[in-house]
Backbone as numpy.savetxt, mean C-alpha at the origin, in Angstrom:
# Nx Ny Nz CAx CAy CAz Cx Cy Cz
7.25 9.17 14.12 8.01 7.92 14.01 7.15 6.86 13.34
7.67 6.26 12.24 6.87 5.30 11.49 7.01 3.87 12.04
8.19 3.55 12.58 8.44 2.20 13.08 8.70 2.19 14.58
8.34 1.06 15.19 8.65 0.81 16.60 10.07 0.23 16.66
10.90 0.76 17.53 12.31 0.36 17.56 12.66 -0.50 18.77
11.67 -0.98 19.51 11.96 -1.81 20.68 12.14 -3.27 20.33
12.11 -4.13 21.35 12.26 -5.57 21.15 10.96 -6.15 20.63
11.05 -7.14 19.74 9.87 -7.76 19.16 9.48 -9.00 19.95
8.37 -8.93 20.65 7.92 -10.06 21.47 6.68 -10.75 20.93
6.03 -10.14 19.95 4.80 -10.72 19.41 4.65 -10.34 17.94
3.63 -10.94 17.30 3.24 -10.53 15.95 2.06 -9.58 16.06
2.08 -8.53 15.22 1.00 -7.55 15.24 0.59 -7.17 13.81
-0.60 -6.66 13.70 -1.11 -6.11 12.46 -0.10 -5.10 11.90
0.25 -5.23 10.62 1.16 -4.30 9.98 2.63 -4.68 10.05
2.98 -5.73 10.81 4.39 -6.15 10.89 4.93 -6.55 9.52
6.22 -6.31 9.32 6.92 -6.77 8.12 7.63 -8.07 8.45
7.37 -9.11 7.64 7.97 -10.44 7.85 8.77 -10.86 6.62
9.63 -11.86 6.82 10.38 -12.43 5.70 10.29 -13.95 5.77
10.50 -14.61 4.61 10.63 -16.07 4.59 9.36 -16.85 4.41
8.32 -16.26 3.80 7.06 -16.98 3.60 6.75 -17.10 2.11
6.19 -18.24 1.68 5.87 -18.42 0.26 4.56 -17.74 -0.11
4.48 -17.27 -1.34 3.29 -16.61 -1.88 2.82 -17.42 -3.08
1.61 -17.97 -3.02 1.09 -18.80 -4.10 -0.02 -18.07 -4.86
0.01 -18.21 -6.19 -1.00 -17.58 -7.03 -1.54 -18.60 -8.02
-2.78 -19.06 -7.85 -3.35 -19.99 -8.83 -3.86 -19.23 -10.06
-3.64 -19.82 -11.23 -4.15 -19.26 -12.49 -5.00 -20.32 -13.17
-6.25 -19.98 -13.51 -7.16 -20.93 -14.13 -7.68 -20.39 -15.46
-8.10 -21.30 -16.33 -8.69 -20.89 -17.60 -10.13 -20.45 -17.42
-10.82 -21.13 -16.51 -12.23 -20.81 -16.25 -12.62 -21.47 -14.93
-13.76 -21.09 -14.33 -14.19 -21.71 -13.06 -14.40 -23.22 -13.21
-14.14 -23.94 -12.14 -14.34 -25.39 -12.11 -15.82 -25.66 -11.83
-16.62 -25.73 -12.85 -18.06 -25.94 -12.69 -18.44 -27.37 -13.04
-19.49 -27.85 -12.36 -20.02 -29.20 -12.62 -18.95 -30.29 -12.47
-18.05 -30.05 -11.47 -16.99 -31.02 -11.18 -16.09 -31.29 -12.38
-16.09 -30.37 -13.35 -15.23 -30.53 -14.52 -14.01 -29.64 -14.35
-12.85 -30.25 -14.15 -11.64 -29.49 -13.86 -10.97 -29.04 -15.16
-10.61 -27.78 -15.18 -9.92 -27.19 -16.32 -8.42 -27.15 -16.03
-7.69 -26.71 -17.02 -6.25 -26.53 -16.82 -6.00 -25.42 -15.81
-5.00 -25.61 -14.97 -4.67 -24.58 -14.01 -3.17 -24.62 -13.71
-2.70 -23.55 -13.15 -1.28 -23.43 -12.83 -1.15 -22.74 -11.48
-0.21 -23.19 -10.67 0.06 -22.57 -9.38 1.50 -22.08 -9.35
1.66 -20.78 -9.21 2.98 -20.18 -9.11 3.32 -19.97 -7.64
4.49 -20.42 -7.23 4.95 -20.26 -5.85 6.15 -19.31 -5.85
6.03 -18.22 -5.13 7.09 -17.22 -5.06 7.47 -17.01 -3.60
8.76 -17.05 -3.32 9.23 -16.68 -1.98 9.76 -15.26 -2.09
8.91 -14.32 -1.77 9.29 -12.91 -1.86 10.12 -12.53 -0.64
10.80 -11.41 -0.75 11.65 -10.99 0.35 10.85 -10.57 1.58
9.78 -9.83 1.39 9.09 -9.21 2.51 7.57 -9.26 2.35
6.90 -9.43 3.49 5.43 -9.45 3.52 4.95 -8.62 4.71
3.68 -8.29 4.68 3.06 -7.52 5.76 1.87 -8.29 6.30
1.73 -8.33 7.63 0.57 -8.96 8.26 -0.64 -8.05 8.08
-1.70 -8.60 7.54 -2.89 -7.81 7.26 -4.05 -8.21 8.17
-3.84 -9.19 9.04 -4.84 -9.57 10.04 -4.85 -8.56 11.18
-6.01 -8.27 11.76 -6.02 -7.53 13.03 -5.23 -8.33 14.07
-4.55 -7.64 14.96 -3.70 -8.32 15.94 -4.47 -9.38 16.72
-5.72 -9.08 17.05 -6.53 -10.02 17.85 -6.92 -11.27 17.06
-6.74 -11.24 15.72 -7.13 -12.39 14.89 -5.93 -13.28 14.54
-4.76 -12.94 15.04 -3.57 -13.75 14.76 -3.51 -14.88 15.78
-3.93 -16.05 15.36 -3.94 -17.21 16.26 -4.27 -18.47 15.48
-4.18 -19.61 16.15 -4.55 -20.90 15.59 -3.77 -21.25 14.33
-2.51 -20.79 14.24 -1.64 -21.21 13.16 -1.98 -20.68 11.79
-2.75 -19.61 11.70 -3.11 -19.03 10.41 -2.86 -17.54 10.42
-2.37 -17.03 9.30 -2.11 -15.60 9.21 -2.36 -15.13 7.78
-2.81 -13.88 7.65 -3.04 -13.27 6.34 -1.91 -12.30 6.04
-1.36 -12.39 4.84 -0.22 -11.58 4.45 -0.46 -10.91 3.10
0.33 -9.90 2.82 0.35 -9.28 1.50 1.79 -8.87 1.20
2.24 -9.01 -0.05 3.65 -8.70 -0.36 3.97 -7.22 -0.20
5.16 -6.94 0.26 5.68 -5.57 0.30 6.39 -5.35 -1.03
5.92 -4.39 -1.81 6.41 -4.20 -3.17 6.95 -2.78 -3.36
7.68 -2.59 -4.45 8.23 -1.26 -4.74 7.10 -0.28 -5.04
7.31 0.96 -4.67 6.32 2.01 -4.91 6.16 2.22 -6.41
4.92 2.41 -6.84 4.63 2.70 -8.25 5.52 3.84 -8.73
6.27 3.60 -9.78 7.27 4.59 -10.22 6.64 5.92 -10.63
5.40 5.90 -11.15 4.75 7.13 -11.58 4.44 8.05 -10.41
4.38 7.51 -9.20 4.09 8.36 -8.04 5.19 9.36 -7.77
6.39 9.09 -8.28 7.48 10.02 -8.06 7.34 11.28 -8.92
6.36 11.27 -9.84 6.09 12.47 -10.64 5.35 13.53 -9.83
4.71 13.12 -8.72 3.96 14.06 -7.90 4.92 14.87 -7.02
5.04 16.17 -7.22 5.93 16.95 -6.35 5.56 16.82 -4.88
4.26 16.75 -4.58 3.80 16.70 -3.19 4.16 15.38 -2.53
3.89 14.26 -3.20 4.14 12.95 -2.61 5.62 12.56 -2.65
6.33 13.00 -3.66 7.74 12.61 -3.78 8.59 13.15 -2.64
8.13 14.22 -1.98 8.86 14.77 -0.84 8.73 13.89 0.39
7.62 13.17 0.48 7.39 12.26 1.61 6.32 11.27 1.17
6.73 10.11 0.65 5.79 9.17 0.05 4.77 8.63 1.04
5.05 8.71 2.35 4.10 8.25 3.36 2.82 9.09 3.35
2.87 10.27 2.72 1.68 11.11 2.61 0.53 10.40 1.90
0.85 9.39 1.09 -0.19 8.63 0.40 -1.15 7.97 1.39
-0.71 7.78 2.62 -1.52 7.08 3.63 -2.57 7.96 4.30
-2.56 9.25 4.00 -3.46 10.20 4.66 -4.56 10.67 3.71
-5.59 11.28 4.30 -6.65 11.91 3.52 -6.19 13.30 3.08
-6.38 13.59 1.78 -5.96 14.87 1.22 -7.05 15.42 0.29
-6.96 16.69 -0.08 -7.88 17.21 -1.09 -7.86 16.31 -2.32
-9.01 16.10 -2.93 -9.15 15.12 -4.01 -8.20 15.38 -5.17
-7.88 16.65 -5.46 -7.03 16.95 -6.60 -5.60 16.44 -6.42
-5.21 16.17 -5.18 -3.88 15.64 -4.94 -3.69 14.26 -5.57
-4.78 13.55 -5.81 -4.70 12.20 -6.37 -4.60 12.18 -7.89
-4.65 13.34 -8.53 -4.54 13.40 -9.99 -3.08 13.53 -10.40
-2.64 12.65 -11.26 -1.27 12.74 -11.76 -1.09 14.08 -12.48
0.08 14.72 -12.33 0.29 16.02 -12.97 -0.07 16.06 -14.45
0.29 15.00 -15.20 -0.05 14.99 -16.63 -1.56 14.91 -16.82
-2.23 14.13 -15.98 -3.69 14.03 -16.04 -4.32 15.38 -15.73
-3.80 16.05 -14.70 -4.32 17.37 -14.31 -4.16 18.37 -15.46
-3.04 18.33 -16.13 -2.79 19.26 -17.24 -3.74 19.06 -18.40
-4.32 17.87 -18.51 -5.26 17.58 -19.60 -6.70 17.94 -19.26
-6.96 18.32 -18.00 -8.31 18.70 -17.60 -8.65 20.08 -18.14
-9.95 20.28 -18.37 -10.44 21.62 -18.66 -10.50 22.39 -17.35
-10.65 23.71 -17.42 -10.72 24.50 -16.20 -11.92 24.08 -15.35
-13.02 23.73 -16.00 -14.21 23.29 -15.26 -13.93 21.98 -14.52
-13.26 21.05 -15.19 -12.93 19.78 -14.54 -11.98 20.00 -13.37
-11.05 20.91 -13.52 -10.13 21.23 -12.43 -10.88 21.78 -11.22
-11.81 22.71 -11.49 -12.58 23.32 -10.40 -13.43 22.27 -9.70
-14.08 21.39 -10.48 -14.92 20.35 -9.88 -14.11 19.42 -8.98
-12.93 19.00 -9.45 -12.10 18.12 -8.65 -11.55 18.86 -7.43
-11.21 20.12 -7.62 -10.68 20.92 -6.52 -11.69 21.05 -5.39
-12.99 21.06 -5.74 -14.05 21.24 -4.74 -14.61 19.93 -4.19
-14.10 18.80 -4.66 -14.59 17.51 -4.16 -14.15 17.28 -2.72
-14.86 16.37 -2.06 -14.56 16.03 -0.67 -13.17 15.40 -0.56
-12.37 15.77 0.42 -11.05 15.15 0.61 -11.19 13.63 0.76
-10.18 12.91 0.29 -10.22 11.44 0.33 -8.80 10.89 0.29
-8.72 9.56 0.43 -7.43 8.90 0.33 -7.00 8.83 -1.14
-5.77 9.23 -1.46 -5.26 8.97 -2.81 -4.88 7.49 -2.92
-5.20 6.88 -4.04 -4.86 5.47 -4.26 -5.32 4.62 -3.08
-6.62 4.45 -2.99 -7.25 3.91 -1.78 -6.83 2.48 -1.44
-6.36 1.69 -2.41 -6.01 0.31 -2.10 -4.52 0.10 -1.83
-3.78 1.21 -1.69 -2.35 1.10 -1.42 -1.99 1.81 -0.11
-0.98 1.27 0.57 -0.45 1.88 1.78 1.07 1.85 1.69
1.70 2.99 1.94 3.15 3.11 1.78 3.86 2.90 3.11
4.96 2.13 3.06 5.82 1.92 4.22 7.03 2.85 4.11
7.33 3.55 5.21 8.43 4.50 5.23 9.79 3.83 5.05
10.76 4.65 4.73 12.11 4.14 4.51 12.72 3.63 5.83
13.52 2.59 5.70 14.23 2.04 6.87 15.46 1.29 6.35
16.54 1.32 7.12 17.78 0.67 6.70 17.63 -0.84 6.53
16.63 -1.45 7.17 16.42 -2.89 7.03 15.66 -3.25 5.75
15.17 -2.24 5.05 14.50 -2.48 3.77 15.50 -2.28 2.65
15.57 -3.21 1.70 16.59 -3.10 0.63 16.33 -1.91 -0.29
17.41 -1.28 -0.72 17.31 -0.16 -1.66 16.94 -0.67 -3.05
16.27 0.16 -3.81 16.05 -0.10 -5.23 16.14 1.23 -5.97
16.30 1.17 -7.27 16.55 2.36 -8.08 15.27 2.85 -8.73
15.05 4.15 -8.70 13.94 4.80 -9.39 14.51 5.63 -10.53
13.95 5.48 -11.72 14.39 6.24 -12.89 13.19 6.96 -13.51
13.33 8.24 -13.76 12.30 9.03 -14.41 12.95 9.93 -15.46
12.23 10.16 -16.55 12.77 10.98 -17.64 12.20 12.39 -17.65
11.20 12.63 -16.78 10.60 13.96 -16.71 10.45 14.37 -15.25
10.47 15.65 -15.01 10.25 16.21 -13.68 9.10 17.20 -13.78
8.18 17.14 -12.81 7.04 18.07 -12.76 7.24 19.05 -11.62
7.16 20.33 -11.94 7.23 21.38 -10.94 5.83 21.91 -10.67
5.49 22.04 -9.40 4.14 22.50 -9.02 4.16 23.96 -8.61
3.19 24.71 -9.11 3.01 26.10 -8.72 1.52 26.33 -8.52
1.16 27.44 -7.91 -0.24 27.77 -7.68 -0.60 29.03 -8.47
-1.65 28.94 -9.27 -2.11 30.09 -10.05 -2.72 31.12 -9.09
-2.21 32.34 -9.11 -2.68 33.37 -8.17 -4.13 33.78 -8.43
-4.59 33.64 -9.66 -5.96 34.04 -9.99 -6.98 32.97 -9.60
-6.69 31.73 -9.95 -7.66 30.65 -9.71 -7.38 29.88 -8.43
-6.18 30.03 -7.87 -5.75 29.28 -6.68 -5.64 27.78 -6.97
-5.57 27.43 -8.27 -5.45 26.03 -8.68 -3.99 25.72 -9.00
-3.60 24.46 -8.83 -2.20 24.11 -9.13 -1.90 24.14 -10.62
-0.67 24.43 -10.93 -0.16 24.39 -12.29 1.09 23.51 -12.29
1.13 22.56 -13.22 2.29 21.68 -13.31 3.05 21.95 -14.60
4.33 22.16 -14.48 5.20 22.36 -15.63 6.14 21.16 -15.74
6.10 20.52 -16.90 6.94 19.34 -17.11 8.21 19.74 -17.85
9.31 19.31 -17.31 10.58 19.54 -17.98 11.32 18.22 -18.14
11.97 18.08 -19.27 12.69 16.84 -19.55 13.99 16.84 -18.77
14.12 15.87 -17.91 15.33 15.72 -17.09 15.40 14.29 -16.59
16.44 13.60 -16.93 16.60 12.22 -16.45 17.09 12.25 -15.01
16.31 11.61 -14.14 16.72 11.51 -12.74 16.80 10.03 -12.36
17.71 9.74 -11.47 17.92 8.37 -11.02 18.38 8.43 -9.57
17.66 7.72 -8.71 18.02 7.75 -7.29 17.61 6.44 -6.62
18.17 6.20 -5.44 17.84 5.02 -4.65 16.82 5.39 -3.58
15.96 4.45 -3.26 14.97 4.67 -2.22 14.69 3.38 -1.47
14.14 3.52 -0.28 13.72 2.37 0.52 12.23 2.46 0.86
11.49 3.28 0.16 10.04 3.30 0.33 9.44 2.06 -0.33
8.45 1.45 0.34 7.72 0.32 -0.23 6.23 0.54 -0.02
5.43 -0.34 -0.59 3.98 -0.22 -0.42 3.35 -1.61 -0.43
2.12 -1.67 0.03 1.32 -2.90 -0.05 0.04 -2.60 -0.82
-0.52 -3.65 -1.40 -1.77 -3.56 -2.17 -2.83 -4.39 -1.45
-3.90 -3.74 -1.00 -4.95 -4.45 -0.27 -5.63 -5.52 -1.11
-5.42 -5.52 -2.41 -6.05 -6.51 -3.29 -5.24 -7.80 -3.39
-4.05 -7.83 -2.79 -3.16 -8.98 -2.94 -2.94 -9.69 -1.61
-4.02 -10.03 -0.96 -3.95 -10.69 0.35 -4.03 -12.21 0.17
-3.21 -12.95 0.88 -3.27 -14.41 0.85 -3.08 -14.94 2.27
-3.22 -16.24 2.46 -3.19 -16.84 3.79 -2.10 -17.90 3.90
-1.51 -17.99 5.07 -0.49 -18.98 5.37 -0.91 -19.76 6.62
-0.72 -21.07 6.59 -0.93 -21.88 7.78 0.44 -22.32 8.31
0.66 -22.07 9.58 1.92 -22.44 10.23 1.64 -22.64 11.71
1.84 -23.83 12.25 1.51 -24.10 13.65 2.33 -23.28 14.65
3.44 -22.71 14.20 4.27 -21.91 15.09 3.68 -20.51 15.34
2.72 -20.11 14.52 2.10 -18.79 14.68 1.09 -18.85 15.81
1.25 -17.96 16.77 0.39 -17.96 17.95 -0.24 -16.59 18.16
-1.14 -16.52 19.10 -1.79 -15.26 19.45 -0.76 -14.30 20.06
-0.93 -12.98 19.86 -0.05 -12.01 20.52 -0.08 -12.11 22.04
-1.08 -12.79 22.58 -1.16 -12.96 24.03 -0.20 -14.03 24.54
0.32 -14.87 23.63 1.22 -15.96 24.00 2.67 -15.61 23.62
3.64 -16.23 24.29 5.05 -15.99 23.93 5.30 -16.36 22.47
6.08 -15.55 21.79 6.32 -15.77 20.37 7.31 -16.91 20.17
7.06 -17.74 19.15 8.00 -18.79 18.78 9.28 -18.15 18.25
10.44 -18.70 18.57 11.71 -18.07 18.22 11.94 -18.01 16.70
11.50 -19.03 15.97 11.65 -18.98 14.52 10.75 -17.91 13.90
9.56 -17.78 14.44 8.64 -16.74 13.97 9.22 -15.36 14.31
9.80 -15.25 15.49 10.40 -13.98 15.89 11.54 -13.61 14.94
12.33 -14.62 14.51 13.42 -14.37 13.58 12.91 -13.87 12.23
11.70 -14.29 11.87 11.15 -13.88 10.57 10.59 -12.46 10.59
10.49 -11.86 11.77 9.94 -10.52 11.89 11.04 -9.49 11.63
10.78 -8.58 10.69 11.78 -7.59 10.28 11.51 -6.23 10.93
10.26 -5.78 10.85 9.92 -4.45 11.36 8.52 -4.46 11.96
8.31 -3.56 12.90 7.00 -3.37 13.52 6.61 -1.90 13.40
5.38 -1.65 13.04 4.91 -0.27 12.91 4.76 0.39 14.28
4.91 1.69 14.30 4.56 2.44 15.50 3.04 2.42 15.65
2.54 2.79 16.80 1.09 2.80 17.02 0.41 3.75 16.05
0.99 4.92 15.82 0.35 5.90 14.93 0.33 5.39 13.49
1.42 4.77 13.02 1.45 4.24 11.66 0.47 3.07 11.52
0.38 2.26 12.58 -0.57 1.14 12.54 -2.00 1.65 12.48
-2.29 2.73 13.18 -3.63 3.32 13.11 -3.92 3.85 11.71
-2.91 4.45 11.06 -3.10 4.92 9.69 -3.43 3.76 8.76
-2.70 2.64 8.92 -2.97 1.46 8.10 -4.37 0.93 8.36
-4.75 0.85 9.62 -6.06 0.34 9.99 -7.18 1.21 9.39
-7.01 2.51 9.48 -8.03 3.43 8.98 -8.18 3.36 7.47
-7.04 3.30 6.77 -7.13 3.26 5.31 -7.68 1.92 4.83
-7.27 0.84 5.48 -7.78 -0.48 5.12 -9.29 -0.56 5.37
-9.74 -0.03 6.51 -11.17 -0.04 6.84 -11.96 0.78 5.84
-11.41 1.92 5.41 -12.09 2.75 4.42 -12.20 2.03 3.09
-11.12 1.34 2.70 -11.13 0.62 1.42 -12.19 -0.47 1.40
-12.23 -1.30 2.44 -13.21 -2.39 2.47 -14.59 -1.90 2.89
-14.68 -0.68 3.43 -15.97 -0.15 3.84 -16.68 0.65 2.77
-16.02 0.83 1.61 -16.67 1.57 0.53 -17.94 0.85 0.07
-19.02 1.61 -0.05 -20.29 1.05 -0.49 -20.47 1.31 -1.97
-20.58 0.27 -2.81 -20.75 0.49 -4.24 -22.10 1.11 -4.56
-22.20 1.71 -5.71 -23.42 2.42 -6.10 -24.65 1.50 -6.06
-24.47 0.23 -6.50 -25.63 -0.67 -6.56 -26.16 -1.05 -5.19
-25.35 -0.83 -4.12 -25.80 -1.18 -2.78 -26.25 0.03 -1.95
-26.19 1.19 -2.54 -26.61 2.38 -1.81 -28.13 2.52 -1.85
-28.69 2.77 -0.69 -30.14 2.90 -0.58 -30.54 4.35 -0.77
-31.49 4.55 -1.65 -31.97 5.90 -1.88 -32.71 6.40 -0.64
-32.52 7.69 -0.27 -33.21 8.23 0.93 -34.71 8.32 0.69
């Protein structure tokens, strides 16, 4: 079960909310030496957002959110993920993260190397939200279909592309860990306190405990990645 279906009494990490503005400043260059450059602020009231704060950090009228957006259309080319897009949230063999067309362009050596790599999260900065009737439908259109097979000799996947226009509706969505912003609202309180009724009205969905753990683990892995320049040689 991806979502909790009980009564909503508090705000929690991973909740889906509605009715909050999303601001994006655009600048020509950094404001250095107190010299202000031209800038622009875009304000968007998107349909849905996700709480990205740990539940224990939701308090004092401040909350961190990220927009809930449509799933990348190219992901529907993956036979494995298209059957259940929530699979993107789990750790899989590294080759699962290669787009079928990209895989077809690899040499056999490159395929073997990727096949033998350590399992990892595909698309590490994204997390997919499962379908739900409270999430609006949108249309997916693709002009090609990829069929997956396994080579009996090499045990490596083979993708065959066939031209076929497909069009279908879906309610899968995703969030991008790189698009986090903050909102100040005095009605937002700690989960330990009774929820404000207007805030409660803005809550659309709550994750199940298992789905929330998946989000927590993938988010922690994304921000816990150590770049090459910070790795200490043994």
